[in-house]
Rosetta silent file (secondary structure, phi, psi, omega in degrees, C-alpha in Angstrom):
SEQUENCE: XXXXXXXXXXXXXXXXXXXXXXXXXXXXXXXXXXXXXXXXXXXXXXXXXXXXXXXXXXXXXXXXXXXXXXXXXXXXXXXXXXXXXXXXXXXXXXXXXXXXXXXXXXXXXXXXXXXXXXXXXXXXXXXXXXXXXXXXXXXXXXXXXXXXXXXXXXXXXXXXXXXXXXXXXXXXXXXXXXX
SCORE:     score description
SCORE:     0.000 S_00000001
   1 L     0.000  126.740  179.043   13.081    8.268   -0.889 S_00000001
   2 L   -90.643  146.710  177.627   13.158   11.992   -1.013 S_00000001
   3 H   -61.508  -35.589 -179.338   14.487   14.052    1.835 S_00000001
   4 H   -65.594  -42.459  178.440   11.418   16.260    1.542 S_00000001
   5 H   -62.689  -43.818  178.460    9.038   13.304    1.966 S_00000001
   6 H   -63.362  -37.272  178.490   10.965   12.120    5.020 S_00000001
   7 H   -64.166  -43.861  178.506   10.880   15.628    6.435 S_00000001
   8 H   -64.827  -41.392  178.315    7.094   15.823    6.041 S_00000001
   9 H   -60.443  -44.854  179.134    6.720   12.360    7.588 S_00000001
  10 H   -64.949  -43.602 -179.957    8.802   13.373   10.583 S_00000001
  11 H   -62.911  -30.549  179.516    6.958   16.685   10.958 S_00000001
  12 L   -82.422   -4.082  176.050    3.643   14.788   10.909 S_00000001
  13 L    90.565   16.917 -177.595    4.841   12.565   13.754 S_00000001
  14 L   -61.894  -24.747  177.437    5.340    9.295   11.872 S_00000001
  15 L   -73.744  -15.856 -176.058    8.340    8.517   14.093 S_00000001
  16 L  -106.801   -3.042 -178.003    6.087    8.636   17.152 S_00000001
  17 L   -93.250  120.879  179.549    3.142    6.568   15.904 S_00000001
  18 E   -66.905  143.215 -179.517    3.267    2.943   17.027 S_00000001
  19 E  -155.930  150.437  177.687    2.941    0.371   14.283 S_00000001
  20 L   -50.002  131.780 -179.227    3.751   -3.346   14.059 S_00000001
  21 L    87.657   11.402  178.076    7.527   -3.648   13.878 S_00000001
  22 E   126.493 -114.520 -177.689    8.186   -0.343   15.644 S_00000001
  23 E  -111.158  165.407  176.031    6.995    3.007   14.328 S_00000001
  24 H   -60.355  -41.717 -179.720    4.935    4.042   11.350 S_00000001
  25 H   -61.164  -42.792  178.697    8.002    5.675    9.799 S_00000001
  26 H   -61.159  -42.624  177.860   10.001    2.453   10.099 S_00000001
  27 H   -61.289  -46.984 -178.438    7.131    0.554    8.436 S_00000001
  28 H   -60.741  -40.571  178.262    6.863    3.096    5.601 S_00000001
  29 H   -65.077  -40.518  179.398   10.603    2.867    4.932 S_00000001
  30 H   -65.890  -40.035  178.873   10.435   -0.936    4.867 S_00000001
  31 H   -61.783  -45.484  178.282    7.496   -0.900    2.439 S_00000001
  32 H   -61.315  -43.647  179.401    9.389    1.405    0.082 S_00000001
  33 H   -65.081  -37.618  178.340   12.516   -0.763    0.343 S_00000001
  34 H   -64.895  -44.611  176.497   10.478   -3.905   -0.327 S_00000001
  35 H   -60.147  -40.692  177.389    8.974   -2.363   -3.447 S_00000001
  36 H   -61.668  -41.414 -179.078   12.483   -1.377   -4.569 S_00000001
  37 H   -65.802  -24.089  177.350   13.685   -4.949   -4.030 S_00000001
  38 L   -86.067   -2.457  179.524   10.868   -6.120   -6.324 S_00000001
  39 L    86.499   19.015  179.447   12.044   -3.745   -9.054 S_00000001
  40 L   -65.636  147.645  178.477    9.202   -1.220   -8.695 S_00000001
  41 L   -67.111  159.611 -176.168    9.658    2.083  -10.501 S_00000001
  42 H   -54.343  -39.095 -179.093   10.619    5.119   -8.393 S_00000001
  43 H   -62.770  -38.518  179.290    7.072    6.574   -8.270 S_00000001
  44 H   -72.302  -35.425  175.236    5.715    3.354   -6.758 S_00000001
  45 H   -62.788  -42.715  177.742    8.608    3.232   -4.271 S_00000001
  46 H   -64.382  -39.536  176.612    7.797    6.817   -3.239 S_00000001
  47 H   -62.691  -37.457  176.629    4.127    5.885   -2.909 S_00000001
  48 H   -61.714  -39.825  178.742    5.206    3.021   -0.661 S_00000001
  49 H   -66.320  -32.260 -171.756    7.077    5.458    1.552 S_00000001
  50 H  -112.645   11.274 -169.539    4.083    7.780    1.751 S_00000001
  51 L   -61.725  -18.640 -177.866    1.109    5.415    1.463 S_00000001
  52 L   -97.928    5.840 -175.467   -0.279    6.254    4.913 S_00000001
  53 L   -54.750  -40.724 -176.853   -0.319   10.044    4.514 S_00000001
  54 L  -101.797   13.972 -173.832   -4.105   10.231    4.132 S_00000001
  55 L    74.181  171.740  176.919   -4.854    7.231    6.328 S_00000001
  56 L  -139.814  171.506  177.739   -6.281    4.026    4.886 S_00000001
  57 L   -60.504  -27.204 -179.557   -9.379    1.918    5.276 S_00000001
  58 L  -102.897   -8.965 -178.514   -7.341   -0.289    7.632 S_00000001
  59 L  -142.515   92.078 -169.071   -5.255    2.408    9.363 S_00000001
  60 L   -72.763   -7.535 -179.013   -7.321    5.535   10.053 S_00000001
  61 L   -70.792  117.324  176.856   -4.492    7.779   11.279 S_00000001
  62 L  -100.298  132.198  178.760   -3.973   10.482    8.647 S_00000001
  63 L   -88.162  -22.234 -175.720   -0.677   12.346    8.648 S_00000001
  64 L  -143.283  134.684  177.327   -1.842   14.982    6.195 S_00000001
  65 L   -68.725  145.770  179.829   -5.280   16.415    5.478 S_00000001
  66 H   -58.445  -26.074  177.761   -6.581   15.815    1.952 S_00000001
  67 H   -69.340   -7.205 -178.936   -6.707   19.576    1.478 S_00000001
  68 H  -111.980   26.084 -178.722   -2.903   19.567    1.608 S_00000001
  69 H   -57.509  -33.007 -178.292   -2.286   17.142   -1.262 S_00000001
  70 H   -59.397  -31.988  178.431   -0.194   19.757   -3.083 S_00000001
  71 H   -65.217  -39.790  178.393    2.453   19.500   -0.363 S_00000001
  72 H   -71.772  -37.146  175.659    2.882   15.790   -1.020 S_00000001
  73 H   -56.757  -44.746 -179.678    2.906   16.403   -4.785 S_00000001
  74 H   -62.054  -35.067 -176.677    5.771   18.838   -4.250 S_00000001
  75 H   -79.401  -38.777 -172.203    7.681   16.257   -2.196 S_00000001
  76 H  -125.062   -5.245  178.337    7.215   13.112   -4.320 S_00000001
  77 L    98.329  162.343 -175.550    5.721   14.201   -7.642 S_00000001
  78 H   -63.906  -47.699 -176.393    2.319   14.016   -9.291 S_00000001
  79 H   -63.294  -47.419 -178.382    2.386   10.314  -10.209 S_00000001
  80 H   -64.777  -40.842  179.129    3.503    9.094   -6.788 S_00000001
  81 H   -65.132  -38.697  177.801    0.997   11.302   -4.958 S_00000001
  82 H   -61.775  -36.959  176.337   -1.808   10.043   -7.197 S_00000001
  83 H   -65.902  -40.803  178.257   -0.810    6.489   -6.224 S_00000001
  84 H   -62.047  -46.913  179.475   -0.872    7.467   -2.532 S_00000001
  85 H   -61.792  -46.662 -178.985   -4.339    8.979   -2.899 S_00000001
  86 H   -57.707  -46.344  179.380   -5.627    5.977   -4.858 S_00000001
  87 H   -62.028  -48.350 -177.253   -4.304    3.581   -2.228 S_00000001
  88 H   -66.547  -30.303 -174.802   -5.663    5.627    0.684 S_00000001
  89 H   -79.355   -9.214 -173.078   -9.036    6.127   -0.949 S_00000001
  90 E   -65.139  123.361  167.378   -9.801    2.434   -1.337 S_00000001
  91 L   -84.748   99.180 -171.151  -12.992    1.165    0.261 S_00000001
  92 H   -58.809  -45.889 -177.774  -11.577   -2.317    0.769 S_00000001
  93 H   -59.455  -39.550 -177.537  -14.856   -4.141    1.306 S_00000001
  94 H   -83.620  -21.299 -169.604  -16.310   -2.705   -1.898 S_00000001
  95 H  -109.798  -31.333 -172.784  -13.158   -2.846   -4.042 S_00000001
  96 L   -60.718  -43.621 -172.903  -10.990   -5.864   -3.203 S_00000001
  97 L   -58.984  -41.356 -175.088  -13.254   -8.559   -4.630 S_00000001
  98 L   -97.856   14.151 -173.720  -13.373   -7.162   -8.169 S_00000001
  99 L   -61.357  -35.295 -178.347   -9.823   -5.863   -8.432 S_00000001
 100 L   -82.297   -9.530 -178.912   -8.707   -8.458  -10.991 S_00000001
 101 L   -92.394  122.231 -178.894  -11.838   -7.938  -13.129 S_00000001
 102 L   -60.913  -19.957  176.901  -11.494   -5.160  -15.713 S_00000001
 103 L   -95.300   -4.288  179.692  -15.201   -4.457  -15.181 S_00000001
 104 L   -67.925  144.838 -178.948  -14.822   -4.452  -11.394 S_00000001
 105 L   -97.431  151.411  176.750  -15.435   -1.166   -9.662 S_00000001
 106 E  -114.842  126.093 -177.338  -13.186    0.638   -7.257 S_00000001
 107 E  -105.384  124.642  177.160  -14.946    2.708   -4.606 S_00000001
 108 E   -80.490  115.142 -176.626  -13.302    5.860   -3.266 S_00000001
 109 L   -69.648  -18.428  178.980  -14.028    5.893    0.476 S_00000001
 110 L   -81.276  -37.962 -173.607  -13.572    9.669    0.639 S_00000001
 111 L  -114.194  -17.348 -174.762  -16.034   10.603   -2.115 S_00000001
 112 L    80.516   -0.025 -179.512  -18.082    7.460   -2.755 S_00000001
 113 L   -65.468  138.313  176.143  -17.109    7.672   -6.424 S_00000001
 114 E  -107.608  128.667  178.564  -17.051    4.392   -8.344 S_00000001
 115 E  -131.951  169.079  172.087  -14.451    3.976  -11.084 S_00000001
 116 L  -117.430   94.697 -176.097  -12.982    1.257  -13.244 S_00000001
 117 L   -63.366  153.966  176.457   -9.228    1.669  -12.799 S_00000001
 118 L   -65.456  160.584  175.381   -6.832    0.917  -15.629 S_00000001
 119 H   -56.310  -39.079  179.569   -4.924   -2.374  -15.583 S_00000001
 120 H   -64.145  -41.777  179.009   -1.765   -0.445  -14.609 S_00000001
 121 H   -65.059  -38.291  178.299   -3.544    1.226  -11.672 S_00000001
 122 H   -64.942  -41.582  178.965   -4.849   -2.151  -10.519 S_00000001
 123 H   -64.766  -45.675  179.096   -1.334   -3.645  -10.684 S_00000001
 124 H   -59.986  -44.001 -179.868    0.180   -0.720   -8.765 S_00000001
 125 H   -62.174  -45.687 -179.802   -2.530   -0.965   -6.120 S_00000001
 126 H   -63.440  -42.405 -179.123   -2.058   -4.731   -5.722 S_00000001
 127 H   -64.231  -44.972  179.218    1.718   -4.398   -5.531 S_00000001
 128 H   -65.959  -41.064  177.548    1.547   -1.633   -2.914 S_00000001
 129 H   -61.820  -44.517  179.870   -1.041   -3.550   -0.902 S_00000001
 130 H   -61.513  -46.075 -179.756    1.113   -6.680   -0.983 S_00000001
 131 H   -60.926  -43.320 -179.997    4.216   -4.769    0.148 S_00000001
 132 H   -61.671  -54.056 -175.630    2.273   -3.115    2.963 S_00000001
 133 H   -68.244  -38.688 -179.269    0.633   -6.273    4.275 S_00000001
 134 H   -67.018  -35.841  175.755    3.686   -8.502    3.833 S_00000001
 135 H   -61.509  -44.113 -177.398    5.830   -6.100    5.823 S_00000001
 136 H   -64.711  -46.931 -178.543    3.337   -6.194    8.680 S_00000001
 137 H   -70.241  -25.770  178.752    3.004   -9.977    8.791 S_00000001
 138 H   -69.303  -32.379 -177.409    6.770  -10.338    8.442 S_00000001
 139 H   -99.693   -7.874 -176.614    7.398   -8.293   11.620 S_00000001
 140 L  -130.817  100.375  177.014    4.363   -9.401   13.639 S_00000001
 141 H   -57.475  -32.334  179.504    3.795  -13.091   14.351 S_00000001
 142 H   -65.359  -45.561  179.044    0.443  -12.164   15.909 S_00000001
 143 H   -65.045  -41.292  178.996   -0.781  -10.458   12.751 S_00000001
 144 H   -60.811  -44.870 -179.588    0.550  -13.327   10.635 S_00000001
 145 H   -63.098  -39.087 -175.882   -1.294  -15.891   12.782 S_00000001
 146 H   -79.041  -38.716 -171.726   -4.520  -13.917   12.657 S_00000001
 147 H  -119.570   -4.662 -174.593   -4.544  -12.747    9.016 S_00000001
 148 H   -55.901  -46.538 -178.539   -1.924  -14.781    7.154 S_00000001
 149 H   -64.693  -40.527  178.348   -4.315  -17.313    5.605 S_00000001
 150 H   -65.942  -39.811  178.307   -6.711  -14.577    4.475 S_00000001
 151 H   -66.701  -40.242  177.448   -3.871  -12.575    2.967 S_00000001
 152 H   -61.515  -41.491  177.193   -2.548  -15.618    1.140 S_00000001
 153 H   -62.025  -45.908  179.286   -6.034  -16.181   -0.266 S_00000001
 154 H   -59.814  -50.208 -175.894   -6.308  -12.514   -1.310 S_00000001
 155 H   -71.373  -26.008  173.495   -2.911  -12.405   -2.965 S_00000001
 156 H   -66.105  -42.317  176.195   -3.522  -15.741   -4.682 S_00000001
 157 H   -65.844  -34.276 -179.114   -6.656  -14.207   -6.245 S_00000001
 158 L   -86.917    2.542 -175.576   -4.645  -11.099   -7.130 S_00000001
 159 H   -48.961  -40.468  178.774   -1.735  -13.099   -8.556 S_00000001
 160 H   -59.950  -20.259 -179.113   -2.421  -11.899  -12.134 S_00000001
 161 H   -92.937  -16.624 -174.108   -1.796   -8.344  -10.909 S_00000001
 162 L   -91.560  144.292  173.298    1.386   -9.061   -8.950 S_00000001
 163 L   -66.061  161.659  176.893    4.925   -9.074  -10.289 S_00000001
 164 H   -59.922  -38.731  178.986    6.812  -12.341  -10.068 S_00000001
 165 H   -63.868  -43.734  179.552    8.963  -10.822   -7.314 S_00000001
 166 H   -65.277  -43.675  179.970    5.924   -9.772   -5.278 S_00000001
 167 H   -63.519  -41.674  177.451    4.253  -13.159   -5.727 S_00000001
 168 H   -61.133  -40.105  178.417    7.444  -14.962   -4.715 S_00000001
 169 H   -67.163  -39.685  175.956    7.671  -12.817   -1.601 S_00000001
 170 H   -55.328  -47.752 -178.240    4.008  -13.552   -0.793 S_00000001
 171 H   -65.827  -38.249 -177.570    4.741  -17.251   -0.937 S_00000001
 172 H   -72.396  -33.249 -179.084    7.901  -16.994    1.145 S_00000001
 173 H   -83.236  -40.698 -172.139    6.228  -14.920    3.897 S_00000001
 174 H   -98.553   -7.326  178.573    2.791  -16.521    3.918 S_00000001
 175 L   105.779  162.112 -176.667    3.672  -20.104    3.053 S_00000001
 176 L   -65.666  149.857  175.793    3.477  -22.240   -0.039 S_00000001
 177 L  -131.594  146.306  179.902    0.400  -22.183   -2.219 S_00000001
 178 L   -94.323   33.961 -175.312   -0.671  -24.675   -4.829 S_00000001
 179 L  -111.296    0.000    0.000   -1.906  -21.906   -7.102 S_00000001
């Protein structure tokens, strides 16, 4: 976690935005720490810390306008910011189903652009998504009760993209799977 990224998060009000388990900033720190515990490289850990900067398909609050991407690049680097943008840009309904298929398309919700991400980009996206969702269900019994079975189904389908550590954490948080 860079001091600059934390400074931008605080300046954007992440400490004051309610989120399951406390504040958005607390959630972002936990996601980054979870990725670190799974052995994720530093750029993916930084993306975990900053994944909500541009809002997401499931969390519309944006901390930073897309026109200010250079500020995040300066704070966390080009690779990590690209991961943040990729994560934030996902049109979940259009992209989740085909994520494990190399011919599956990924739809950018900001531009409508359809791409076929590389296997590495698909793995990073799946890992970041798992860390994000698992943190939320881990701190919110209500969210776990409402979405846990669907998340287990999603992550079971995405298992080829997940690290062994991420998959093990999915199983421990969401319950055993026979997959």
